N, C-alpha and C positions, 0 to 999 in steps of 0.2 A: 870714748865710745861706751864704756861700761856704765857710767853714771847716766848718760843720755838714754840708753835703752831701759835702764831701771826707772827713770823718771817717766818715760813714755808709758811703760807698763803700768806704773802706779796711776797715771792719768786715766787710762782705759779701764782699769779695775774700778776706779772711783766712779766712772760713768756707769759701769755695769752694776755697781752697788746701788746707786741712786735709782736706777730702773728696777732693780730687784726689790727694793723697798717699796717703790711705787706700785709694783705688781700686787702687793698685799692689799692694796686699797682700790685698784682699778684693773679690771680684766679686759685685755684686748688680745687679738690673735697675733699681732706683730710684736708685742712687748717681749715675750719669751725669746723670739728670734734675735731681737736687738741685744738682749742681755747676753745671749750666747756669743753673738758676733763681737761685742765689745770685750767680753771676758776672753774670748779666743784670741783676739788681736793682742790684748794685754799679755796673755800667756805666751804668745809667740815672742814678743819682745823680752819678756821675763826669761824665757829659755835662752835667748841670745845672750842676755846679761850673765846668766849662770855659766854658760859655756865660755864666754869671754873672761869672766872672773876666774874660772877654773884654770884656763890656759895661762893667764897672767900670774896666778899664784902657784901653779904647778901641783895643785892638789884639789880634791873636792872642796868647793867653797862653803865650809860649814864650821870653821874654826874660831870665828869671833861672833859676837851677838848680831851684828848686821847681816853676816852671811847666813847664820843658822836660822834667824827669823825669816829671812827671805826664802831660804830653801824649804822651810816648813810650809810657808804659804804656797810655794810652787807645788809641793806634794799634795796639798789639799785641793788645789785647782786640778791637778792631774787626776785624782780620784773622782772629783766632781764631774769632770768631762766623761770619764769612763762610766760613771753611774748614769749620767744623762743619756749617753749613747745606748746603754743597755736597757734602761727602764723608762726613760723620758718622764720622770716624776714631776708633777705639777708643783710649782712653788719651791722646789728644792733650792734654787739659787737664792731665794729670799731668806733662807735660813743659814746658808753656807757662805755665800759671797761676802757678807759683812764681816764675818770672822776672819776670812782669809785677807780681806782688805785691811783690817785692823792690824794684822801681823805685818803686812807690807808697809803700812804707815809707821808702825813702830820701828821697822827696819830702816826706813828712810831717815829717822831721827838719830840713829846710832852711828858711831864713828865708822868710816868706810875704808880706812887705811889698811893696806895689805902689809903684814909683817912676816918675817921669816918664821917658819914653824919651830916650836920648842922641841927639844930632843924626844920628849915623850910622844909627841904627835907625829913624829917621823916614823910611821909604822904602816904596814900594809893593812893593819886592822882598822885604821881610821875610816877609810871609805866604806868598807864592808859593814862595820858596826853602825856607822852613822846613817847610811842609806837605808838599811833595814829598819832602824829605829824611826827615822822620819816617815817612811812609807807606812809603818805600823801606826804611828801617831796620826797620820792623815786619815787612815781608815777608821781609827777610833773617833777622830773629830767628825767624820761623816756619820758615824753611827750615833754620836751624840746629837747631831743635827736632825737626823731621821727620828731619833727618840723624842726630841722636842716636838717635831711635827706630829708624832703619834699622840703626845699628851694634849696638844692643841686640838687635834681631831677628836680625841676621846671626850674632851670638854664639850665640844659641839654636840656629840652624840648623846651624852648624858643630860645636857641641858635641853635637848630636843630642838636646838637651834639649827635647822637643816638648810639654811641659806648661806650666802656669802662664801667664806673660806671653806665651809664644809663640802660644798659641791666641787671645789677646785683642788682640795687636798686628796691624796691617794687614800684608799681604804685602810682601815686599821690592820686588816690581815696582811695587806701588801707591805705596809710600813714595818710591821713586826717581822716579816720574813726578810726584808732587806736589812733591817737592823742586825738580825742574826747572821746573815751572810757577810756583812762587813766585819763583824767581830770574828767570824771564822777565818777571815782573810788576815785581819790585823793581829790576832793572837799568835799564830805561828811565826809571823814576821817579827813580832816583838820578842818572842821566845828566842829566835835566832839572834836578835840584837843583844839580848841579855847574855847569851852563851858566848858570842864573839867578844862582847865587852868584858866578860869574866876572863877569857883567855888573854885579852889585851892587858887587863889589870895585873894578871899574874906575871906576864912578861915585863911589864913596866915597873910594878911595885913589889912583886914577889908574893902576891896574895890574890886569890880569886875574888874575895869579897872583903872589903874594908869597912863596910857599914857607914860609909860617908853619906850625906843627905840625899844626893842624887840617886845613888844606888838603892837606898831605902825606899824612896818614892817610886822608883821604877818597879821594885818588887811589889809595892802596894798596888800600883796600876795593873801589873800582871795578875795579881790575885783577884782583883775586882772583876776583870774581864774573864778570868778563869772560872770564877763563881757563876757568872752569867751563863757560860757554856755548860758548866757542870749542872747547874740548877735546871736549865732548860731541858737537858737530856734526861736527867734522873728524877727531877721533881716537877717537871712540866711548867716551870716558870716562863711566862710569856708576857707580852703586852706591856702593861704599866710598870711592872717590876723591872723588866729588862730595860725599858726606856730610862727609868730613873738611874739604874746602875750604869748605863752607858754614859749618861751625863756626868755622874759622879766620877767615873773613870777618867773622862776627858778633863775634868777639873783638877784631878791629881797630876795629869800631864802638864797643865798650865802652871801649877804650883812648882813642879820640878823644873820646868823649862824657864819660866820667868822669875818666879820667886826665889829660887835657889841658884840657878846657873848665872843669872845676870847679877846676882849679889856676890858672885865669886866665892861660894861656900863649898868646901870640900875639894876633892881631886878633880871633879868634873868642872874645871874652870875654862873659860874662854881666854883667848889671847888678847 
């Protein structure tokens, strides 16, 4: 049942991605509704898969590359639906769904075997630390997507090309405000993830910080988004600078997640 629900969700996400990309070039009133419908059905099957996998494994399904990548995609879709419900942003799916689908596609290619937890992972900190981290990363992913939308809209404004996507993208002011709100949500979540991770590390290895690659990149990510908030409040950094830093911060997450974790470097290794 687990693999079937995963495959069904992947299929619906693929359909949603194709329509989302099509929406960049063709505007119709029905297209956004079909995108949300397909993504919603995929999300439903994806949720069933995660619940089934969690029950079968006996823990939050995030301990191997297949599970972690899938859960990351699920969190991105969760934040995407919340943002759509709250703001109904035009073309948001065109910038976000391809990223989430890419994670799901990568997950589908990774080993799916459920193995017993290693002693270090048999901790109550596992679920707390991981869930906060993935939700924060999803908020940052969404901030990067909104930041990219901001840069595209800014390009149209500066070039005075006021047709096409310009008329369908949200205003620069709205995009900037939403980018800021997403970071104010993701930053405290990520802070809690780092703190709980430090307590877990001390309990497992006797040290709060061992400076292994994943920890270092997490601190870099935390500093980048901390700079965005600090600079916005004290120096008035908005718009283009915040958008660029949001994208840079998300790239550090990808490096830490894929480039380091999947290569099994340091103590943050998957089973």
